[in-house]
C-alpha positions as CSV (number, residue, x, y, z in Angstrom):
1,M,18.1,11.7,2.7
2,K,19.6,14.7,2.3
3,D,16.3,16.5,4.1
4,S,16.7,14.5,7.0
5,P,16.7,17.4,10.4
6,H,18.8,14.3,12.2
7,V,22.3,15.4,13.1
8,Q,24.9,12.7,11.5
9,S,27.9,11.8,13.1
10,P,31.2,13.1,12.1
11,L,32.3,9.7,11.3
12,M,29.9,8.8,8.9
13,Q,29.6,10.0,5.2
14,A,26.6,12.5,4.4
15,R,24.9,9.1,2.9
16,G,25.5,7.1,6.0
17,S,28.7,5.1,4.1
18,L,30.2,2.2,5.7
19,A,33.6,3.6,4.8
20,P,34.7,4.9,8.2
21,R,34.2,2.2,10.2
22,L,36.8,0.3,7.4
23,Y,39.4,2.5,9.2
24,V,37.9,3.1,12.6
25,V,37.1,-0.3,14.1
26,P,40.6,-1.6,13.1
27,A,42.0,1.2,15.0
28,L,40.7,0.9,17.4
29,G,40.6,-2.7,17.8
30,A,44.4,-2.4,17.4
31,V,44.9,0.2,20.4
32,I,42.3,-1.6,22.9
33,G,43.6,-5.0,21.8
34,G,47.2,-3.7,22.2
35,L,46.5,-2.3,25.7
36,F,45.4,-5.8,27.0
37,I,48.0,-7.8,25.3
38,Y,50.4,-5.0,27.1
39,A,48.3,-5.4,30.5
40,G,48.0,-9.3,30.1
41,A,51.9,-9.6,29.6
42,L,53.2,-7.2,32.7
43,K,50.6,-9.7,35.0
44,A,51.9,-13.0,33.2
45,W,55.4,-11.8,33.8
46,D,54.8,-11.5,37.6
47,P,51.6,-14.0,38.7
48,V,53.0,-13.8,42.3
49,K,52.4,-10.2,42.6
50,F,49.5,-10.2,40.8
51,A,47.8,-12.3,42.7
52,T,48.9,-10.1,45.8
53,D,47.4,-6.9,43.9
54,V,44.0,-9.1,43.6
55,Q,44.1,-9.4,47.4
56,N,44.3,-6.0,47.9
57,F,41.2,-5.7,46.8
58,R,39.8,-7.4,49.8
59,I,37.1,-9.5,47.7
60,L,38.2,-12.8,46.4
61,P,39.7,-15.5,49.1
62,W,43.1,-16.0,48.7
63,G,43.1,-19.3,47.0
64,L,40.9,-18.4,44.5
65,G,43.1,-14.9,44.1
66,V,45.6,-16.9,42.9
67,R,44.2,-18.8,40.5
68,L,42.8,-16.0,38.9
69,A,45.8,-13.9,38.8
70,F,47.4,-17.0,36.7
71,Y,44.9,-17.7,34.2
72,L,43.5,-14.0,34.1
73,P,46.5,-12.7,32.6
74,W,46.7,-15.4,29.8
75,L,42.4,-14.5,28.7
76,E,43.6,-11.2,28.6
77,I,46.6,-11.6,26.3
78,I,44.4,-14.6,23.7
79,C,41.4,-11.6,24.2
80,G,43.5,-9.0,23.2
81,V,45.2,-10.9,20.3
82,A,41.5,-11.7,19.2
83,L,40.6,-8.1,18.9
84,L,43.9,-6.7,17.2
85,I,43.8,-9.7,14.2
86,G,39.8,-9.8,14.3
87,W,39.3,-13.5,15.5
88,M,36.9,-14.2,17.3
89,R,35.9,-10.8,18.3
90,S,32.3,-10.8,19.3
91,G,33.5,-13.5,21.9
92,A,36.8,-11.1,22.6
93,L,34.7,-8.0,23.3
94,A,32.2,-10.0,25.4
95,I,34.8,-11.3,27.5
96,L,36.7,-7.9,28.1
97,T,33.9,-5.9,28.4
98,G,32.8,-8.3,31.2
99,L,36.2,-7.8,32.6
100,T,36.2,-4.1,32.2
101,V,33.4,-3.6,34.2
102,I,34.1,-6.2,37.1
103,F,37.4,-4.2,37.4
104,I,36.0,-0.8,37.2
105,G,33.2,-2.2,40.4
106,A,35.9,-3.9,42.1
107,T,37.8,-1.0,42.4
108,I,35.0,1.5,42.8
109,S,34.0,-0.9,45.8
110,A,37.5,-0.6,47.0
111,Q,37.7,3.4,47.0
112,A,34.7,3.4,49.2
113,R,35.7,1.5,51.5
114,G,38.9,3.1,51.9
115,I,41.3,1.2,50.4
116,D,44.0,2.4,48.8
117,L,45.2,0.3,45.6
118,E,47.8,-0.2,43.4
119,C,46.8,-2.5,41.3
120,G,49.5,-2.8,38.9
121,C,47.6,-3.3,35.7
122,F,49.6,-1.4,33.2
123,G,53.0,-1.6,35.6
124,S,54.3,1.6,36.9
125,A,53.1,3.6,34.2
126,T,49.5,4.1,36.2
127,K,51.3,3.8,39.7
128,N,50.8,7.6,40.7
129,L,47.5,7.9,38.8
130,S,44.9,9.6,41.2
131,F,41.8,7.9,41.6
132,A,39.9,9.9,39.0
133,S,42.4,9.6,36.5
134,H,42.3,5.6,36.9
135,M,38.8,5.4,36.1
136,A,38.8,8.4,33.1
137,I,41.4,5.5,31.5
138,L,39.1,2.7,32.6
139,A,36.1,4.4,31.3
140,G,37.8,5.2,28.1
141,M,38.8,1.7,27.6
142,L,35.4,1.0,28.2
143,A,34.0,2.9,25.8
144,G,36.0,1.7,23.2
145,L,34.7,-1.6,24.0
146,I,31.3,-0.9,23.6
147,I,32.0,1.2,20.2
148,L,33.7,-2.3,18.7
149,W,30.8,-4.1,20.2
150,F,28.4,-2.0,18.5
151,W,30.4,-1.6,15.0
152,N,31.3,-5.1,14.9
153,P,31.7,-6.4,11.4
154,S,30.7,-9.8,11.8
155,R,27.8,-9.1,14.1
156,S,26.6,-6.3,11.7
157,A,27.5,-9.4,8.7
158,R,25.2,-11.6,10.5
159,G,22.3,-8.8,11.2
160,S,22.2,-8.0,7.7
161,A,22.1,-11.7,6.4
162,L,18.7,-12.3,8.9
């Protein structure tokens, strides 16, 4: 293994140990899970405002947007808790990755159509961010979700058992 010409990740030890995953995966899961819990709680606190934020994208009919505004925050909270505690991690990762990709697409679509959005995902913390800054945050969250997906301990255990 020492003669291998491949460059190793700084997160891996010289012999490919899984030890860094024992620290990186739970920490990243806690950060991303916490972000989704926070975002979901802000939306659940005022679902009518969130329904208006959903409607501002001009993609969904009002009735569907209202239903989404009452359902989606709780889905984000439950999935965030699942990431935080490691319960049903694969399902939570799949749902949150899908939601993030859809939200990125909706945001780009709205921007391309000239719609100035205040999505309200993180309350007043992101209110004055530029589109580029908002997209950078979303890309970072998506990257974290993808890292968690590929370093998912439950998937690794199933894969090694097969």
